[in-house]
C-alpha positions in Angstrom: 1.4 13.2 20.0 -2.2 14.4 20.1 -4.3 13.5 17.0 -6.3 16.4 15.6 -9.3 14.4 14.2 -11.0 11.1 14.6 -10.4 10.0 11.0 -7.8 7.3 10.3 -5.7 8.7 7.5 -3.0 7.0 5.3 -0.7 9.2 3.3 0.8 7.6 0.2 3.9 8.9 -1.6 4.6 7.4 -5.1 8.3 7.5 -5.8 10.0 7.0 -9.2 13.5 8.3 -9.9 13.1 11.3 -7.5 16.2 10.7 -5.4 16.9 14.4 -5.2 13.4 15.5 -4.3 12.1 12.7 -2.0 13.9 13.9 1.2 12.4 17.4 0.6 9.0 15.8 0.6 9.7 13.9 3.8 10.9 17.2 5.3 7.3 18.4 5.1 6.1 16.1 7.8 6.3 18.0 11.0 4.4 17.6 14.3 1.3 19.5 13.0 1.0 17.6 9.7 1.6 14.2 11.3 -1.1 14.9 13.9 -3.6 14.2 11.1 -1.8 11.2 9.6 -1.6 7.7 11.2 0.7 6.2 8.6 2.9 7.2 5.6 3.8 4.7 2.9 6.5 5.6 0.4 5.9 3.3 -2.6 9.0 2.9 -4.9 7.8 1.9 -8.4 11.1 0.1 -9.3 13.2 3.3 -9.5 16.6 3.0 -11.2 18.2 5.7 -9.0 19.2 5.7 -5.3 15.9 6.9 -3.9 15.4 4.0 -1.5 18.8 4.7 0.1 18.0 8.4 0.3 14.7 7.5 2.2 16.5 5.0 4.5 19.2 7.5 5.3 16.7 10.3 6.0 14.6 8.1 8.4 17.8 7.1 10.2 18.8 10.7 10.7 15.3 12.3 11.3 12.3 11.6 13.4 9.0 11.8 11.5 6.3 11.7 14.2 4.2 9.0 12.7 4.6 5.4 11.3 6.5 5.4 8.0 7.0 2.4 5.7 9.1 2.2 2.5 7.7 -0.3 0.1 9.0 -1.5 -3.3 6.5 -2.6 -6.0 7.0 -6.2 -7.1 6.9 -4.9 -10.7 6.8 -1.5 -12.3 3.1 -0.9 -12.2 3.1 2.7 -13.4 1.7 5.6 -11.4 -1.8 4.4 -11.8 -0.9 0.9 -10.6 0.9 2.4 -7.6 -2.2 4.3 -6.7 -4.3 1.1 -6.9 -1.9 -0.6 -4.6 -2.2 2.2 -2.1 -6.0 2.3 -2.4 -6.1 -1.5 -1.7 -3.7 -1.1 1.2 -5.9 1.7 2.7 -9.1 -0.3 2.4 -7.5 -3.6 3.7 -6.0 -1.9 6.8 -9.1 0.0 7.8 -8.2 3.6 6.9 -11.0 6.1 6.5 -9.1 8.2 4.0 -6.0 8.0 1.8 -4.0 11.1 0.7 -1.6 11.0 -2.3 1.4 13.4 -2.4 3.8 12.9 -5.3 7.4 12.2 -4.3 9.0 14.7 -6.7 8.3 17.7 -4.4 6.1 19.7 -6.8 3.3 20.1 -4.2 3.0 20.7 -0.5 0.9 18.8 2.0 0.4 22.2 3.8 -2.2 23.1 1.1 -4.5 20.3 2.4 -4.1 20.9 6.2 -6.7 23.7 6.4 -9.3 21.4 5.0 -8.4 18.7 7.5 -8.5 21.2 10.4 -12.1 22.2 9.5 -13.2 18.6 8.8 -14.1 19.5 5.2 -12.7 16.2 4.0 -15.6 14.4 5.8 -18.2 16.0 3.5 -16.8 14.7 0.2 -15.7 11.5 -1.5 -12.6 13.3 -2.9 -10.6 16.5 -2.3 -8.6 17.1 -5.4 -5.8 19.6 -5.7 -6.2 22.0 -8.6 -3.3 23.8 -10.1 -5.5 26.0 -12.4 -8.2 27.5 -10.2 -8.4 30.8 -8.4 -6.0 30.9 -5.5 -3.5 28.5 -6.9 0.1 29.4 -7.5 2.3 28.0 -10.3 6.1 28.3 -10.5 8.1 27.2 -13.5 5.0 26.2 -15.4 4.8 27.6 -19.0 1.8 29.6 -20.2 1.4 27.2 -23.0 1.0 24.2 -20.7 -1.3 26.1 -18.4 -3.5 27.1 -21.4 -3.6 23.5 -22.6 -4.6 22.2 -19.2 -7.4 24.8 -18.9 -8.8 23.8 -22.3 -8.8 20.1 -21.3 -10.5 21.0 -18.1 -13.2 22.7 -20.1 -13.6 19.8 -22.4 -13.9 17.3 -19.5 -16.4 19.6 -17.8 -18.5 19.5 -20.9 -18.1 15.7 -21.4 -18.8 14.8 -17.7 -21.4 17.4 -16.9 -19.5 18.5 -13.8 -17.0 21.3 -13.2 -13.5 19.9 -13.6 -10.6 22.2 -12.5 -7.7 19.8 -12.7 -7.4 16.3 -14.4 -4.8 15.1 -12.0 -2.4 16.9 -9.7 -0.1 15.3 -7.3 -2.1 16.1 -4.1 -5.4 14.4 -3.7 -7.5 12.8 -0.9 -10.0 10.0 -1.2 -12.5 8.4 1.1 -12.0 4.7 1.4 -15.8 4.2 1.7 -15.8 5.3 -2.0 -13.0 2.8 -2.9 -14.2 -0.3 -1.2 -15.9 -1.8 -4.3 -12.6 -1.3 -6.2 -14.2 0.2 -9.3 -10.8 1.6 -10.3 -9.0 -1.7 -10.8 -9.6 -1.9 -14.6 -8.5 1.7 -15.2 -5.2 2.4 -16.9 -2.0 1.8 -14.9 -0.1 4.7 -16.4 -0.5 8.4 -16.1 -4.0 8.2 -17.6 -5.3 6.7 -14.3 -6.4 10.0 -12.8 -8.3 10.9 -16.0 -10.2 7.7 -15.6 -10.9 8.5 -12.0 -12.4 11.8 -13.0 -14.7 10.0 -15.6 -15.5 7.4 -13.0 -16.4 10.1 -10.4 -18.8 11.6 -12.9 -20.5 8.3 -13.7 -20.9 7.2 -10.1 -21.7 10.8 -9.0 -19.0 10.9 -6.4 -18.9 14.2 -4.4 -15.8 16.2 -5.3 -14.3 19.4 -4.1 -11.3 21.0 -5.8 -9.0 23.1 -3.8 -6.2 25.5 -4.8 -2.6 24.4 -4.4 0.9 25.7 -4.9 2.7 23.8 -7.7 6.3 24.2 -8.9 8.7 22.8 -11.3 12.4 23.2 -10.3 14.6 20.2 -10.8 11.9 17.6 -11.4 12.0 15.4 -14.5 8.6 15.1 -16.3 7.5 11.7 -17.5 4.8 13.3 -19.7 5.0 13.1 -23.5 2.7 16.1 -24.2 1.5 15.6 -27.7 1.0 11.8 -27.4 -0.8 12.3 -24.1 -3.0 15.0 -25.5 -4.4 12.8 -28.2 -4.8 9.8 -25.9 -6.8 11.9 -23.4 -9.1 13.1 -26.1 -9.8 9.6 -27.2 -10.4 8.6 -23.6 -13.0 11.4 -23.2 -14.6 10.6 -26.5 -15.1 6.9 -25.7 -16.7 7.9 -22.4 -19.1 10.4 -24.0 -20.1 7.9 -26.7 -21.0 5.1 -24.3 -20.6 5.8 -20.6 -21.6 2.4 -19.3 -19.4 0.6 -21.8 -16.4 2.8 -20.8 -16.9 2.2 -17.1 -17.2 -1.6 -17.5 -14.3 -2.0 -20.0 -10.8 -3.2 -19.3 -8.5 -0.3 -19.9 -5.2 -1.8 -19.0 -2.8 -3.0 -21.7 -1.7 -5.8 -19.4 -4.2 -6.7 -16.6 -2.6 -7.4 -13.2 -4.1 -10.0 -11.0 -2.7 -8.5 -7.8 -0.7 -5.4 -7.1 1.9 -6.3 -4.5 5.0 -4.7 -2.9 7.7 -5.7 -0.4 8.5 -3.8 2.8 12.0 -2.4 2.6 12.1 -0.1 5.7 9.6 0.1 8.5 10.0 3.0 10.9 7.5 2.6 13.8 6.9 5.8 15.7 6.4 5.3 19.4 4.5 8.5 20.3 
């Protein structure tokens, strides 16, 4: 298979109790998409459903034209912890970029392909999918939730001094050159991780470009407790505004993890 660019790219799929959706996500990886991606890792964060078996069966029955690995976290590290593990993996194995695509099939990798084709990813530290910018399409997302997210985007824009169009969608791309000093390790391991990443990007003046995506909610189960998260996010932003340096240097994890590790469950080596 002919590779479409010189960048070595890892694609990371966090998976937690999305047995019904994960095979639809894997179905997105056709020849064109995989021509940009050297390896896919599916990271199971100790799911309680049969997601691992669904992935294994799919890989036995279908040919994804790139290397695919299914990994299982040693412990439930949370979404943020899984991202840290993937970032560490990308840096350790010499990847130039790491893409995150959630395993619950709300987003599509196709939204990122035009930016890879034109090499736009090489001009930025981060390409962040934005559900609430012009050109984006939302399906099954309530007007109330949309309004709330827009308000928080405005608050974070004010607090960080940079334009924020989404605090954390399920489709993002990062340069590993930005990740090598592992500034992210002390950030929260839960759903707040991406909020911390936005604040860190503002502090370190990382170059960010938001891009529009299609986002849908069909049969997905949300892990977000809206009111509790809304208050927590405001406190997070407030602490950053009050003392940026202290926020950046602080330990934000409830339980610090010495090393984020995972076991290889399935390894599907593509011979192309």
